[in-house]
C-alpha positions in Angstrom: 126.8 44.1 52.1 129.5 46.1 50.5 129.5 46.6 46.4 132.6 46.4 44.8 133.8 47.3 41.4 135.6 44.8 39.2 139.0 46.5 40.1 137.8 46.0 43.7 137.0 49.4 44.8 134.5 49.8 47.5 131.6 51.8 46.2 129.9 52.5 49.6 133.3 53.8 50.9 133.9 56.1 47.9 130.4 57.7 48.3 131.0 58.1 52.0 134.5 59.8 51.6 132.8 62.1 48.8 130.4 63.3 50.9 132.9 64.2 53.6 135.1 65.9 50.9 133.4 69.2 50.6 131.9 71.2 47.7 131.1 69.5 44.4 132.6 71.3 41.4 129.2 72.9 40.8 128.8 74.0 44.3 132.3 75.6 44.2 131.6 77.1 40.7 128.3 78.7 41.9 130.0 80.0 45.1 132.8 81.6 43.2 130.3 83.1 40.7 128.2 84.3 43.5 131.2 85.9 45.5 133.6 87.3 43.0 131.5 88.0 40.0 133.1 87.4 36.5 132.3 86.8 32.9 129.0 84.6 32.2 128.2 84.2 35.8 124.7 86.2 35.5 122.6 83.1 36.6 124.5 82.8 39.9 123.8 86.7 40.7 121.4 88.0 42.8 122.1 91.5 41.7 119.5 93.6 39.9 121.2 95.2 36.8 118.3 97.8 36.5 118.7 98.7 40.0 122.5 99.2 39.7 121.7 101.2 36.4 119.4 103.7 38.2 122.1 104.2 41.3 124.8 105.0 38.8 122.6 107.7 37.3 122.5 109.6 40.4 
């Protein structure tokens, strides 16, 4: 049984289309941060800052 909003929107159909639409906003944000770097993206990074500092010393 389909559920509809007051405006007549089929809720199940919208959910199905959302699942097929690709990355969510947060997934896209995490992907961009992990692949391009940038300001305030430390929580998405797998880079060890201490290791990079050591490499730069040599």
